[in-house]
N, CA and C atoms as a LAMMPS dump frame, in Angstrom:
ITEM: TIMESTEP
0
ITEM: NUMBER OF ATOMS
564
ITEM: BOX BOUNDS ff ff ff
-5.0000000000000000e+02 5.0000000000000000e+02
-5.0000000000000000e+02 5.0000000000000000e+02
-5.0000000000000000e+02 5.0000000000000000e+02
ITEM: ATOMS id mol type element x y z
1 1 1 N -21.883 -0.74 5.81
2 1 2 C -22.567 -0.654 6.954
3 1 3 C -22.305 0.429 6.85
4 2 1 N -23.956 1.119 7.704
5 2 2 C -24.158 2.466 8.158
6 2 3 C -24.212 2.994 9.796
7 3 1 N -23.862 3.876 9.669
8 3 2 C -24.746 4.418 11.225
9 3 3 C -23.608 5.204 11.68
10 4 1 N -23.919 6.197 12.635
11 4 2 C -23.192 6.925 13.199
12 4 3 C -21.88 6.553 14.136
13 5 1 N -20.917 7.88 13.937
14 5 2 C -19.919 7.287 14.603
15 5 3 C -19.264 8.444 16.068
16 6 1 N -19.008 8.377 16.7
17 6 2 C -17.895 9.044 17.715
18 6 3 C -17.114 9.323 17.566
19 7 1 N -16.463 8.869 16.578
20 7 2 C -14.739 8.884 15.774
21 7 3 C -14.879 9.832 14.55
22 8 1 N -14.036 10.492 14.815
23 8 2 C -13.03 10.971 13.351
24 8 3 C -13.051 9.778 12.198
25 9 1 N -13.742 9.478 11.22
26 9 2 C -13.122 9.027 9.58
27 9 3 C -12.462 9.296 9.285
28 10 1 N -10.988 9.05 9.182
29 10 2 C -10.583 9.781 7.861
30 10 3 C -10.586 9.323 6.802
31 11 1 N -10.936 10.351 5.619
32 11 2 C -11.416 10.28 4.914
33 11 3 C -9.729 9.961 3.729
34 12 1 N -10.667 9.536 2.356
35 12 2 C -9.392 10.211 1.273
36 12 3 C -8.769 10.793 0.646
37 13 1 N -9.388 12.01 1.035
38 13 2 C -8.819 12.825 0.436
39 13 3 C -8.297 14.256 1.457
40 14 1 N -8.252 14.394 2.194
41 14 2 C -7.491 15.243 3.197
42 14 3 C -5.642 15.465 3.562
43 15 1 N -5.095 14.579 2.202
44 15 2 C -3.297 14.835 2.642
45 15 3 C -3.446 16.13 1.954
46 16 1 N -2.364 16.418 3.286
47 16 2 C -1.684 18.089 3.077
48 16 3 C -0.119 17.784 2.862
49 17 1 N -0.097 18.936 2.138
50 17 2 C 1.673 18.934 1.61
51 17 3 C 2.129 18.76 2.835
52 18 1 N 3.713 18.289 2.688
53 18 2 C 4.373 17.622 4.098
54 18 3 C 3.846 16.891 4.385
55 19 1 N 3.055 15.82 4.249
56 19 2 C 2.559 15.203 5.128
57 19 3 C 3.533 13.37 4.526
58 20 1 N 3.327 12.09 5.7
59 20 2 C 4.8 11.455 5.326
60 20 3 C 3.758 10.483 4.233
61 21 1 N 3.581 9.695 3.36
62 21 2 C 2.555 8.687 2.713
63 21 3 C 3.602 7.119 3.585
64 22 1 N 2.706 6.323 3.92
65 22 2 C 3.05 5.118 4.625
66 22 3 C 1.843 3.76 4.119
67 23 1 N 1.995 2.973 4.421
68 23 2 C 1.367 1.698 4.509
69 23 3 C 1.537 0.723 5.708
70 24 1 N 0.708 -0.137 6.042
71 24 2 C 0.233 -0.55 6.871
72 24 3 C 1.151 -2.397 7.128
73 25 1 N 1.784 -2.285 5.888
74 25 2 C 2.694 -3.733 5.566
75 25 3 C 3.084 -3.678 4.368
76 26 1 N 3.721 -4.742 3.891
77 26 2 C 4.642 -4.998 2.251
78 26 3 C 3.425 -4.973 1.621
79 27 1 N 3.604 -5.406 0.396
80 27 2 C 2.996 -5.324 -1.204
81 27 3 C 3.869 -5.919 -1.971
82 28 1 N 2.735 -6.609 -2.705
83 28 2 C 3.525 -7.994 -3.729
84 28 3 C 3.344 -9.248 -3.561
85 29 1 N 2.776 -10.098 -2.475
86 29 2 C 2.562 -11.067 -1.526
87 29 3 C 1.372 -11.726 -2.452
88 30 1 N 0.352 -11.152 -2.352
89 30 2 C -1.111 -10.794 -3.37
90 30 3 C -0.93 -11.268 -4.891
91 31 1 N 0.109 -10.299 -5.076
92 31 2 C 0.677 -11.001 -6.362
93 31 3 C 1.791 -11.68 -7.295
94 32 1 N 2.231 -11.867 -6.383
95 32 2 C 3.27 -13.181 -6.681
96 32 3 C 1.977 -14.286 -5.969
97 33 1 N 1.438 -14.323 -4.858
98 33 2 C 0.587 -15.88 -4.999
99 33 3 C -0.487 -16.289 -5.885
100 34 1 N -0.769 -15.352 -6.634
101 34 2 C -1.753 -15.226 -7.713
102 34 3 C -1.154 -16.056 -8.979
103 35 1 N 0.325 -15.322 -9.391
104 35 2 C 0.76 -16.132 -9.96
105 35 3 C 1.471 -16.843 -9.95
106 36 1 N 1.504 -17.861 -8.663
107 36 2 C 1.99 -18.821 -8.582
108 36 3 C 0.895 -19.699 -8.518
109 37 1 N -0.589 -19.539 -7.662
110 37 2 C -1.402 -20.371 -8.484
111 37 3 C -2.261 -20.758 -9.972
112 38 1 N -2.01 -19.435 -10.523
113 38 2 C -2.73 -19.22 -11.557
114 38 3 C -1.897 -19.482 -12.652
115 39 1 N -0.489 -19.093 -12.721
116 39 2 C 0.571 -18.782 -13.929
117 39 3 C 2.135 -19.822 -13.6
118 40 1 N 1.996 -20.883 -13.047
119 40 2 C 2.919 -21.431 -12.444
120 40 3 C 4.079 -21.005 -12.582
121 41 1 N 4.274 -19.724 -11.489
122 41 2 C 5.833 -19.322 -11.545
123 41 3 C 5.761 -20.376 -10.077
124 42 1 N 7.52 -20.053 -10.306
125 42 2 C 8.342 -20.75 -9.237
126 42 3 C 8.807 -20.208 -8.262
127 43 1 N 8.788 -20.501 -7.199
128 43 2 C 10.072 -19.947 -6.066
129 43 3 C 10.3 -20.976 -4.849
130 44 1 N 10.606 -20.478 -4.004
131 44 2 C 11.168 -21.61 -3.017
132 44 3 C 9.495 -22.21 -1.693
133 45 1 N 9.458 -23.778 -1.178
134 45 2 C 8.65 -23.79 -0.667
135 45 3 C 7.938 -22.596 0.389
136 46 1 N 9.131 -22.025 1.09
137 46 2 C 8.655 -21.216 2.294
138 46 3 C 8.145 -19.957 2.21
139 47 1 N 8.392 -19.572 1.023
140 47 2 C 7.799 -18.003 0.18
141 47 3 C 6.251 -18.837 -0.703
142 48 1 N 6.589 -19.821 -1.302
143 48 2 C 5.149 -20.05 -1.637
144 48 3 C 4.163 -20.38 -0.466
145 49 1 N 4.154 -21.115 0.757
146 49 2 C 3.546 -20.836 1.606
147 49 3 C 3.055 -19.561 1.944
148 50 1 N 3.862 -18.615 2.286
149 50 2 C 3.55 -16.958 2.21
150 50 3 C 2.482 -16.802 1.21
151 51 1 N 2.6 -16.3 0.245
152 51 2 C 2.14 -16.43 -0.768
153 51 3 C 0.867 -16.78 -1.198
154 52 1 N 0.72 -18.235 -0.92
155 52 2 C -0.13 -18.489 -0.811
156 52 3 C -1.438 -17.791 0.526
157 53 1 N -0.85 -17.729 1.419
158 53 2 C -1.29 -17.03 2.236
159 53 3 C -2.002 -16.448 2.147
160 54 1 N -1.613 -14.939 1.431
161 54 2 C -1.875 -13.89 1.52
162 54 3 C -3.392 -13.846 0.439
163 55 1 N -3.034 -14.738 -0.043
164 55 2 C -4.307 -14.848 -1.414
165 55 3 C -5.643 -15.902 -0.077
166 56 1 N -5.292 -16.832 0.178
167 56 2 C -6.022 -17.691 0.898
168 56 3 C -6.888 -17.398 2.303
169 57 1 N -5.542 -16.834 2.877
170 57 2 C -6.167 -16.189 4.283
171 57 3 C -5.653 -14.914 4.386
172 58 1 N -6.372 -13.869 3.88
173 58 2 C -5.589 -12.587 4.24
174 58 3 C -5.812 -12.199 5.143
175 59 1 N -4.869 -11.067 6.023
176 59 2 C -5.39 -10.741 7.323
177 59 3 C -5.458 -9.022 7.257
178 60 1 N -6.633 -8.522 7.349
179 60 2 C -6.442 -6.948 7.753
180 60 3 C -5.66 -6.237 8.934
181 61 1 N -5.503 -4.905 8.519
182 61 2 C -4.646 -4.515 9.359
183 61 3 C -5.983 -3.685 10.344
184 62 1 N -7.25 -4.336 11.19
185 62 2 C -7.953 -4.509 11.935
186 62 3 C -7.023 -3.427 12.946
187 63 1 N -7.147 -3.898 13.705
188 63 2 C -6.433 -3.188 15.219
189 63 3 C -5.573 -2.267 14.927
190 64 1 N -4.789 -2.831 14.346
191 64 2 C -3.501 -0.831 13.931
192 64 3 C -4.355 0.053 13.695
193 65 1 N -5.656 -0.491 12.525
194 65 2 C -6.307 0.877 11.932
195 65 3 C -7.208 1.684 12.696
196 66 1 N -8.463 1.169 13.652
197 66 2 C -9.371 1.505 14.631
198 66 3 C -7.713 2.625 15.864
199 67 1 N -7.09 1.982 16.393
200 67 2 C -6.226 3.126 17.339
201 67 3 C -5.267 4.062 17.014
202 68 1 N -4.42 3.506 14.979
203 68 2 C -3.8 4.609 14.551
204 68 3 C -4.451 5.734 14.013
205 69 1 N -5.775 5.306 13.511
206 69 2 C -6.948 6.449 12.791
207 69 3 C -6.782 7.844 12.937
208 70 1 N -6.638 8.227 13.987
209 70 2 C -7.04 9.812 14.477
210 70 3 C -5.64 9.998 14.339
211 71 1 N -4.604 10.259 13.925
212 71 2 C -3.47 10.871 13.617
213 71 3 C -3.4 10.53 11.946
214 72 1 N -4.47 10.28 11.272
215 72 2 C -3.859 9.707 9.913
216 72 3 C -4.82 11.525 9.443
217 73 1 N -4.254 12.117 8.236
218 73 2 C -5.028 12.598 7.672
219 73 3 C -5.747 12.492 6.931
220 74 1 N -5.533 11.122 5.625
221 74 2 C -6.183 9.989 4.977
222 74 3 C -5.514 9.046 4.906
223 75 1 N -6.658 8.253 4.29
224 75 2 C -6.289 6.581 4.311
225 75 3 C -7.231 6.036 3.382
226 76 1 N -7.05 5.175 3.001
227 76 2 C -7.734 4.055 2.134
228 76 3 C -7.387 2.715 1.817
229 77 1 N -7.79 1.513 2.395
230 77 2 C -7.623 -0.014 1.975
231 77 3 C -7.366 0.12 1.003
232 78 1 N -6.513 -0.956 0.87
233 78 2 C -5.453 -1.479 -0.897
234 78 3 C -6.467 -2.425 -1.242
235 79 1 N -7.57 -2.617 -1.749
236 79 2 C -7.605 -3.789 -2.105
237 79 3 C -7.783 -3.868 -3.267
238 80 1 N -7.876 -2.551 -4.104
239 80 2 C -8.068 -3.223 -5.211
240 80 3 C -6.248 -2.57 -6.599
241 81 1 N -5.402 -2.557 -5.504
242 81 2 C -4.011 -2.442 -5.863
243 81 3 C -3.413 -0.829 -5.316
244 82 1 N -2.136 -0.902 -5.425
245 82 2 C -1.778 0.054 -4.317
246 82 3 C -1.944 1.612 -5.472
247 83 1 N -1.689 0.752 -7.082
248 83 2 C -1.749 2.338 -7.835
249 83 3 C -3.135 2.968 -7.927
250 84 1 N -3.999 2.059 -7.976
251 84 2 C -5.188 3.311 -7.619
252 84 3 C -5.342 3.036 -6.059
253 85 1 N -5.422 2.665 -5.369
254 85 2 C -5.594 3.306 -4.221
255 85 3 C -4.968 4.749 -3.84
256 86 1 N -3.106 5.233 -4.284
257 86 2 C -2.275 6.158 -4.133
258 86 3 C -2.987 7.472 -5.423
259 87 1 N -3.647 6.639 -6.229
260 87 2 C -4.284 7.194 -7.913
261 87 3 C -5.528 7.996 -6.735
262 88 1 N -5.98 7.403 -6.227
263 88 2 C -7.243 7.688 -5.975
264 88 3 C -7.441 8.516 -4.35
265 89 1 N -6.551 8.678 -3.72
266 89 2 C -6.175 9.734 -2.647
267 89 3 C -5.495 10.881 -3.166
268 90 1 N -4.634 10.75 -3.883
269 90 2 C -3.86 11.972 -4.811
270 90 3 C -4.656 12.902 -5.242
271 91 1 N -6.322 12.176 -6.106
272 91 2 C -6.793 12.94 -6.725
273 91 3 C -7.75 13.633 -5.643
274 92 1 N -8.299 12.747 -4.565
275 92 2 C -9.215 13.383 -3.945
276 92 3 C -8.433 14.367 -3.031
277 93 1 N -7.64 14.242 -2.645
278 93 2 C -6.205 15.003 -1.97
279 93 3 C -5.994 16.435 -2.696
280 94 1 N -6.582 16.371 -4.083
281 94 2 C -5.639 17.191 -5.282
282 94 3 C -4.425 17.424 -4.629
283 95 1 N -3.183 16.349 -4.06
284 95 2 C -1.922 16.749 -4.033
285 95 3 C -1.058 15.554 -5.202
286 96 1 N 0.745 16.334 -5.444
287 96 2 C 0.843 15.275 -5.871
288 96 3 C 1.586 13.896 -4.83
289 97 1 N 1.553 13.195 -4.935
290 97 2 C 2.014 11.674 -3.952
291 97 3 C 3.141 11.163 -4.511
292 98 1 N 4.204 11.805 -3.895
293 98 2 C 6.04 11.653 -4.023
294 98 3 C 6.121 9.623 -3.455
295 99 1 N 6.26 9.201 -4.236
296 99 2 C 6.725 7.827 -3.975
297 99 3 C 8.178 7.554 -3.858
298 100 1 N 8.824 7.519 -2.833
299 100 2 C 10.216 7.41 -2.634
300 100 3 C 11.254 5.702 -2.765
301 101 1 N 10.002 5.279 -2.035
302 101 2 C 10.799 3.768 -1.659
303 101 3 C 9.607 2.978 -2.034
304 102 1 N 9.725 1.925 -2.172
305 102 2 C 8.671 0.599 -2.59
306 102 3 C 8.515 0.079 -1.424
307 103 1 N 7.213 -0.221 -1.314
308 103 2 C 6.8 -1.565 0.021
309 103 3 C 6.473 -2.766 0.087
310 104 1 N 7.803 -3.145 -0.411
311 104 2 C 7.814 -4.548 0.164
312 104 3 C 8.957 -4.977 0.492
313 105 1 N 9.165 -6.231 0.471
314 105 2 C 10.33 -6.757 0.833
315 105 3 C 11.374 -8.091 0.083
316 106 1 N 12.24 -8.537 0.565
317 106 2 C 13.169 -9.372 0.186
318 106 3 C 12.844 -10.524 -1.031
319 107 1 N 11.601 -11.023 -0.049
320 107 2 C 10.865 -12.21 -0.614
321 107 3 C 10.301 -11.981 -1.839
322 108 1 N 9.673 -10.704 -2.123
323 108 2 C 8.88 -9.969 -3.426
324 108 3 C 9.78 -9.587 -4.369
325 109 1 N 11.279 -9.026 -4.25
326 109 2 C 12.134 -8.922 -5.058
327 109 3 C 12.367 -10.39 -5.745
328 110 1 N 12.994 -11.028 -4.962
329 110 2 C 13.52 -12.65 -5.279
330 110 3 C 13.303 -12.59 -6.027
331 111 1 N 11.339 -13.212 -5.636
332 111 2 C 10.414 -13.89 -6.958
333 111 3 C 10.321 -13.103 -8.052
334 112 1 N 10.552 -11.642 -8.417
335 112 2 C 10.099 -11.294 -9.101
336 112 3 C 11.411 -11.818 -10.193
337 113 1 N 12.552 -10.975 -9.622
338 113 2 C 14.078 -11.572 -10.14
339 113 3 C 14.247 -13.143 -10.594
340 114 1 N 13.469 -14.196 -9.791
341 114 2 C 13.532 -15.865 -9.925
342 114 3 C 13.201 -15.624 -12.21
343 115 1 N 11.932 -15.491 -11.47
344 115 2 C 10.706 -14.761 -12.36
345 115 3 C 10.682 -14.18 -13.549
346 116 1 N 11.446 -13.615 -13.78
347 116 2 C 11.478 -12.734 -14.762
348 116 3 C 10.5 -11.21 -14.933
349 117 1 N 9.953 -11.085 -13.572
350 117 2 C 8.382 -10.007 -13.744
351 117 3 C 9.58 -8.846 -13.712
352 118 1 N 8.79 -7.827 -13.361
353 118 2 C 9.102 -6.698 -12.941
354 118 3 C 8.624 -5.871 -11.808
355 119 1 N 8.861 -5.783 -10.956
356 119 2 C 9.006 -5.835 -9.272
357 119 3 C 8.211 -4.778 -8.91
358 120 1 N 8.166 -3.721 -9.705
359 120 2 C 7.42 -2.797 -9.97
360 120 3 C 5.778 -2.87 -10.357
361 121 1 N 5.709 -3.336 -10.741
362 121 2 C 4.12 -4.275 -11.342
363 121 3 C 3.917 -5.179 -10.324
364 122 1 N 4.589 -6.014 -9.749
365 122 2 C 4.332 -6.634 -8.352
366 122 3 C 3.548 -6.069 -7.382
367 123 1 N 4.998 -4.82 -7.371
368 123 2 C 4.267 -3.916 -6.013
369 123 3 C 2.702 -2.786 -6.077
370 124 1 N 2.714 -2.551 -7.544
371 124 2 C 1.783 -1.508 -7.74
372 124 3 C 0.852 -1.77 -8.321
373 125 1 N 0.681 -3.08 -9.102
374 125 2 C -0.871 -3.444 -10.152
375 125 3 C -1.559 -4.814 -9.175
376 126 1 N -1.506 -5.477 -8.064
377 126 2 C -1.711 -6.105 -7.465
378 126 3 C -3.141 -6.168 -7.721
379 127 1 N -3.791 -6.21 -6.323
380 127 2 C -4.953 -6.463 -5.537
381 127 3 C -5.003 -7.077 -4.178
382 128 1 N -6.181 -6.851 -3.342
383 128 2 C -6.046 -7.597 -2.53
384 128 3 C -5.205 -8.115 -1.188
385 129 1 N -4.723 -7.02 -1.856
386 129 2 C -3.563 -6.742 -0.644
387 129 3 C -4.24 -6.446 0.989
388 130 1 N -5.387 -5.625 1.022
389 130 2 C -6.008 -5.488 2.605
390 130 3 C -4.74 -4.526 3.475
391 131 1 N -3.878 -3.692 3
392 131 2 C -3.16 -3.132 4.077
393 131 3 C -3.336 -1.482 3.768
394 132 1 N -3.444 -1.172 5.011
395 132 2 C -3.926 0.811 4.778
396 132 3 C -2.822 0.775 4.184
397 133 1 N -2.855 2.496 2.986
398 133 2 C -2.424 3.015 3.107
399 133 3 C -3.116 4.768 3.759
400 134 1 N -2.101 5.59 4.578
401 134 2 C -2.698 6.6 4.817
402 134 3 C -0.842 7.219 4.75
403 135 1 N -1.944 9.229 4.851
404 135 2 C -1.15 9.87 5.4
405 135 3 C -0.822 10.297 6.476
406 136 1 N 0.557 11.256 7.241
407 136 2 C 0.531 11.503 8.421
408 136 3 C 1.385 13.03 8.338
409 137 1 N 1.391 13.896 9.82
410 137 2 C 2.224 14.652 9.997
411 137 3 C 3.244 13.962 9.954
412 138 1 N 4.181 14.731 9.995
413 138 2 C 5.888 14.402 10.434
414 138 3 C 5.421 14.237 12.427
415 139 1 N 5.062 15.502 12.253
416 139 2 C 5.151 15.067 14.214
417 139 3 C 4.465 14.199 14.504
418 140 1 N 3.682 13.448 13.874
419 140 2 C 2.97 12.202 14.81
420 140 3 C 3.46 11.123 14.147
421 141 1 N 4.98 11.04 13.663
422 141 2 C 5.05 9.264 13.353
423 141 3 C 5.968 8.825 13.851
424 142 1 N 6.107 9.04 15.463
425 142 2 C 6.253 8.05 16.814
426 142 3 C 4.865 8.112 17.054
427 143 1 N 4.278 8.799 17.4
428 143 2 C 2.887 7.792 17.765
429 143 3 C 2.541 7.07 16.832
430 144 1 N 2.269 7.304 15.373
431 144 2 C 2.314 6.286 14.327
432 144 3 C 2.875 5.246 15.078
433 145 1 N 4.293 4.844 15.097
434 145 2 C 5.094 3.815 15.528
435 145 3 C 5.119 3.202 16.644
436 146 1 N 4.208 3.863 17.869
437 146 2 C 4.197 3.471 18.42
438 146 3 C 2.674 2.065 18.415
439 147 1 N 1.861 2.942 17.733
440 147 2 C 0.171 2.044 17.963
441 147 3 C 0.835 0.978 16.647
442 148 1 N 2.1 0.943 15.644
443 148 2 C 2.041 -0.214 14.972
444 148 3 C 3.358 -1.144 16.058
445 149 1 N 3.732 -0.851 16.99
446 149 2 C 4.88 -1.792 17.762
447 149 3 C 3.758 -2.473 18.296
448 150 1 N 2.562 -1.804 19.177
449 150 2 C 1.754 -2.832 19.892
450 150 3 C 0.851 -3.592 19.381
451 151 1 N 0.442 -2.978 18.055
452 151 2 C -0.098 -3.987 16.75
453 151 3 C 0.563 -5.206 16.238
454 152 1 N 1.795 -4.892 16.865
455 152 2 C 2.739 -5.782 15.648
456 152 3 C 2.325 -5.476 14.295
457 153 1 N 2.2 -4.367 13.736
458 153 2 C 2.455 -3.91 12.555
459 153 3 C 2.98 -3.472 11.761
460 154 1 N 3.561 -4.119 10.444
461 154 2 C 5.359 -3.539 9.915
462 154 3 C 5.037 -2.227 9.302
463 155 1 N 5.061 -1.035 9.346
464 155 2 C 5.069 0.289 8.663
465 155 3 C 6.148 0.142 7.856
466 156 1 N 5.864 0.85 6.537
467 156 2 C 6.058 1.252 5.329
468 156 3 C 6.897 2.685 5.183
469 157 1 N 7.818 3.31 4.903
470 157 2 C 7.597 4.974 5.189
471 157 3 C 7.581 4.515 2.98
472 158 1 N 6.942 5.621 2.66
473 158 2 C 7.007 5.172 0.92
474 158 3 C 7.064 6.378 0.37
475 159 1 N 6.946 7.991 0.716
476 159 2 C 7.002 8.781 -0.359
477 159 3 C 6.578 10.397 1.026
478 160 1 N 6.351 10.826 0.523
479 160 2 C 5.429 12.24 1.048
480 160 3 C 4.269 13.162 0.021
481 161 1 N 3.7 13.546 0.229
482 161 2 C 2.869 14.749 -0.639
483 161 3 C 3.563 15.449 -0.727
484 162 1 N 3.241 16.889 -1.688
485 162 2 C 3.109 17.888 -2.309
486 162 3 C 2.409 18.741 -3.301
487 163 1 N 2.573 19.745 -3.614
488 163 2 C 1.925 20.757 -4.005
489 163 3 C 1.428 19.603 -6.244
490 164 1 N 0.974 19.98 -6.485
491 164 2 C 0.888 19.068 -7.816
492 164 3 C -0.285 17.956 -8.087
493 165 1 N 0.166 17.363 -8.992
494 165 2 C -0.986 15.975 -9.016
495 165 3 C -0.465 14.962 -9.716
496 166 1 N -0.573 13.653 -9.572
497 166 2 C -0.032 12.843 -9.404
498 166 3 C 0.847 11.413 -9.021
499 167 1 N 0.346 10.871 -8.811
500 167 2 C 1.321 9.529 -8.36
501 167 3 C 2.786 9.279 -9.43
502 168 1 N 4.22 10.298 -8.394
503 168 2 C 5.325 9.958 -9.316
504 168 3 C 5.822 9.274 -8.061
505 169 1 N 6.829 8.12 -9.563
506 169 2 C 7.938 7.279 -8.319
507 169 3 C 9.602 7.981 -8.8
508 170 1 N 9.954 8.222 -7.393
509 170 2 C 11.696 8.496 -7.78
510 170 3 C 12.673 7.346 -7.844
511 171 1 N 12.879 7.035 -8.725
512 171 2 C 13.945 6.226 -9.103
513 171 3 C 15.117 6.513 -9.509
514 172 1 N 16.174 6.454 -8.51
515 172 2 C 17.673 6.719 -9.121
516 172 3 C 17.614 7.82 -9.765
517 173 1 N 16.599 9.204 -9.088
518 173 2 C 17.091 10.641 -8.953
519 173 3 C 15.717 10.903 -10.422
520 174 1 N 15.047 10.032 -11.307
521 174 2 C 14.003 10.467 -12.258
522 174 3 C 12.855 9.647 -11.659
523 175 1 N 12.038 11.16 -12.069
524 175 2 C 10.535 11.127 -12.119
525 175 3 C 9.716 10.734 -12.702
526 176 1 N 8.538 9.49 -12.486
527 176 2 C 7.756 8.653 -13.361
528 176 3 C 6.421 8.458 -13.041
529 177 1 N 5.697 9.343 -13.623
530 177 2 C 4.09 9.364 -13.053
531 177 3 C 4.042 7.153 -13.223
532 178 1 N 3.23 7.13 -12.152
533 178 2 C 2.908 5.648 -11.573
534 178 3 C 1.802 5.381 -12.781
535 179 1 N 1.695 4.274 -13.42
536 179 2 C 0.184 4.191 -13.952
537 179 3 C -0.996 3.729 -13.436
538 180 1 N -2.027 3.748 -13.755
539 180 2 C -3.392 3.228 -12.73
540 180 3 C -3.259 1.788 -13.194
541 181 1 N -3.314 1.488 -12.399
542 181 2 C -3.433 -0.582 -12.693
543 181 3 C -3.339 -0.945 -11.346
544 182 1 N -4.651 -1.602 -11.723
545 182 2 C -4.813 -3.203 -10.429
546 182 3 C -6.105 -3.423 -10.814
547 183 1 N -6.767 -3.824 -10.091
548 183 2 C -8.154 -4.467 -9.781
549 183 3 C -9.388 -3.695 -10.485
550 184 1 N -9.971 -3.781 -11.536
551 184 2 C -10.732 -3.313 -12.432
552 184 3 C -12.335 -3.637 -12.121
553 185 1 N -13.113 -3.322 -11.601
554 185 2 C -14.322 -3.772 -11.17
555 185 3 C -15.526 -4.511 -12.58
556 186 1 N -16.124 -5.092 -13.186
557 186 2 C -17.043 -4.993 -13.599
558 186 3 C -16.073 -5.002 -15.241
559 187 1 N -15.012 -5.39 -15.421
560 187 2 C -13.381 -5.163 -16.685
561 187 3 C -14.324 -6.74 -17.142
562 188 1 N -14.488 -6.419 -18.579
563 188 2 C -15.008 -7.99 -19.076
564 188 3 C -13.888 -8.535 -20.495
């Protein structure tokens, strides 16, 4: 869609040092849903219902995005996977994205454990999540939380922006570069 807008549209590349990195919801549901449907992985019936819904009836956070966008220093939807989204935003911002917390929930942790899968792969390497990944200045955190509450949007604070490059995950005091993984278009 093309056309003029009277509002500032946040870019992917304007993250600033000190910004908080957040997501508009949890990651891993789509990955788990595809593994359930295509690979025959197992889970309880309630989780299976939620995972299938994530792939067959995704719910983009449009109301939240429209109302909170004025506070975003950068943002991008996560349709190709969290790792790709964070990598693109990091490169375009010319900043390091330090991830200190995975944006996921107990259903996904349990699914990964039950099926002997790597939780980080489920969270970072999925796709079709349709969540918003964004950065904000710390002073705008409470404003964004108020918008999230009004739009019934779960927020996950996952890290911060620093000087440097790459996306790094800090886990048990150790930093590791997050590999670029997710949906690759036109891959044969």
